[in-house]
N, C-alpha and C positions, 0 to 999 in steps of 0.2 A: 445410521447415517443421518446427520442433521442437515436436511436439504434446504431448510430456510436460511442457513448460514453459508451453505456451499457456494452459491453464486457470488455474494458480495466478497467472500474470502478469495475466491478464484480470481475475480476481476481486480481486487485490491493488490493481491500478490502479483498478478500479471503485469500491472503498471510498474511496480517496484522492480521486478525482475528484468523488465526491458531496460530500465536505467542501469541496473547492475551489469547487464550484458554489454551495454555500450562501453562501459569502463573496461570490462574484461577484454573486449575486442581491441580497443585502443592499446592496451598493455601487450596483447599478443603480438602486435606488430613490432614491438620493441624487444621482448624477451622470448617470443615464441609461444605457440599454443599450449605446449605441455606445461611450461612453468605458469602461464597465465591461468589455465584451468586448474592447476594444482593450488594456486592461491585462492581461487574461487571456492574450490572444494574445502580448503581450510576454513574459509569464512562460513561456509554452510555447516561444517562440523561444529564450529563454535555455537551457531544458532541451534543445532540439534541438541547440544549439551544444555543450553539455556532452557529449551523447551522441556526437556526431560526433568531437569531440576525443578522448574516452576510447577510442572504438572504434579510432581510428587509432593512438593512442599506446601503449595497453596490450596490444593483441592481437599485437604483434610483438616478438620478441627477448627475451621474458621466460620464466623457468623455469615450465613448465606445472604441475609438482607444487606449487611454492610458491604459484602463483596459486590452484590448487584448494584448498589449505589455507586461505588467507586468505578465499576466497569461502565455504568451508564454515563457518568460524568466524563470519563476518559473518551468514550465513543463520541459524545457530543463535541468535545474539543477537537478531536481528530477529524470528524466528519465536517464540522463547520469550516475548518481550515481548508479542506479539499474543495468544498462547495464554493467558498469565497474566491479561491484562486480560479476555479473553473468559470464562475460567473464573470469575474474581472477579465479573463481572457476572451470569453465569448463577447463581452461588451466592448472589447478593444482597449480596456484600461491597462492591460498587461500583455506583453508579447507571448505568443504561443511557445510552449516548450519545444526546443529544436534538438533532436537527438544528434543530427549531423554536427551542429555547433558544439555540443558537449563532447562529441567524439574528437573534433579538432582541438578543443581546449585541452583535453586529456593528453593527446599526443604531443602538444606543445610543452606541457609540463614535464613530460617524460623525455624530451629531446636531449636534455643535458644531464639526465640522472644516471645512476648506476643500476645494475641488475636487481639488487635487493630493494632499492627504493621503488622500482617499477613493480616488483612482486608485492610490496606492501600496499601500493595503490590498488591493485586488483583485490587483495585480501580485504582492505578497509572498505572499498567500494561495495563489495558483495555483502560484507558484514553490516554496514550502515543501512543499505537499502533493505537488507533482510531483517534488520531489527524492527522496522515498521511492520513488516509482515508478521514477525514474531509477536509483537504487542497485540495485533488484531487477533491472532490465533489464540493467545492467552485470554484476551478479553471475552471472546465468544465461548471458549472452552470451560472457563471457570464457572460460568452459569449453567451451561448445558451438560458439561462433563464429556462432551464428544471430542476428546482430544485426538483420537485416531482419524475420524472423518474430517475434522477441520485441518489437521496436519496434511491429510491426503489432498485436500483442496489446494493448499499452498504448494504442495509438491507437484501436483498435476500442472499447475500454472508454470512452475519452474521448468518442468520438462518440455512443455509446449513452447515457451519462449526460447529456451536454449536450443531446442531442435530446429526451430524456425531460423534463429540467428546463425547457427552453425551452417545451415543449408544456404543461407543468403550470404554469409560472411560480410555483412554490412549492417550498419545501424538500422534498427527496426522503425524506420520513419513513418511507415504506413499505419502503424497502430494508432487508432483514434483516441489518444491519451486524454485529451481534454473532455471528450464526451464520456469516456469511462469514468474519469474522476468526478464528473458532475453526477452521473447516475449512482455510482457507488457511494459518493459523499452523502447524497440524500438518503440512501439506504442506511448508512451508518448513523446518521443523525436520527433517523426514525427509530432504530434500535436503541440509541442513547436516550431519547425522550421516553420511550416505552419502558425501559428498565429503570430509569431514574425515578419516574413518577410511581411506578409499581413498588419500588423499594421504599419510597417516602410515605405512600398512602395506601399501600395494599392493592387489593383487586379493584382498580379504578377503570378498567377497560371493559365496557359492556360486550364488545365483540371478541374479547380474548385476544389470541394471537392474530386474528384476522384484522385487528385494528392497525397492525403494521402496514397493511396495504393502503389503508386510508391515510396514514401518516406519510408514507412514501409518495402518494399522489399529491398530497398537500405541499410537501417540500419541493417536488419536481415542478409543479405548476408555479409555486411561489418564486422559485429560483429563476425560472424562465421569464416570469413577469418583471423581474428586476433588470433583465438584460436590456430591453429598450429604454428603460429609465436611465440607466448608467451609460448607455452607448453614446459615442460622440466625443468623449474626452480623449486627450492625447495619449498615445501609447508611450510609456517610458522607454528610453533606449536600453537600459539595463535589462538583461534577461534573467528571470528567476529560475 
């Protein structure tokens, strides 16, 4: 079990699954829970196939250093995107993500559609949100080889979100999505910096894997320091 990767994977997956559940919930009010959950299951099945194919094809016969560099760059891009959005929202430059608004928008889109179109919305929503989870699982697993434990982290997050959502039968608006994205974004950026520099220059970290804690603290503190600097600008009307 790769415990260093478990928490960021669990939290990243949790945020994406919340957004997927919101879409599935909206679709269920149009075509029913059975069809909506069936579409979500089809999307998850597609992700499972992608994960299995990737694990078998990419984990053998490739240059480890090159893989580590590619993974590091990918994690940097992904983590910076999450951190930038979280900082902008906390500083008031960007409206907070609203699951209720997304739920209403999805229902409006489905109001004049047919059964199959609604089914596709649930399938594509689950698949697209899950693809980000899949990319993170692949990135972490190619370096560590911990495909099973990393997959379990994403699966546990999925079960927790859907169990909570089915019990509430409402958008999961109480999940502190922005805070999670800020924390997880800084974690992912830390992993990205660590792996990219290690791939380029070899063993450059005097504290080894413990250097990840120092990097995480640096990006957390740095991100929070940017908030008061950026605060005060007008929030755009469009919601991201």
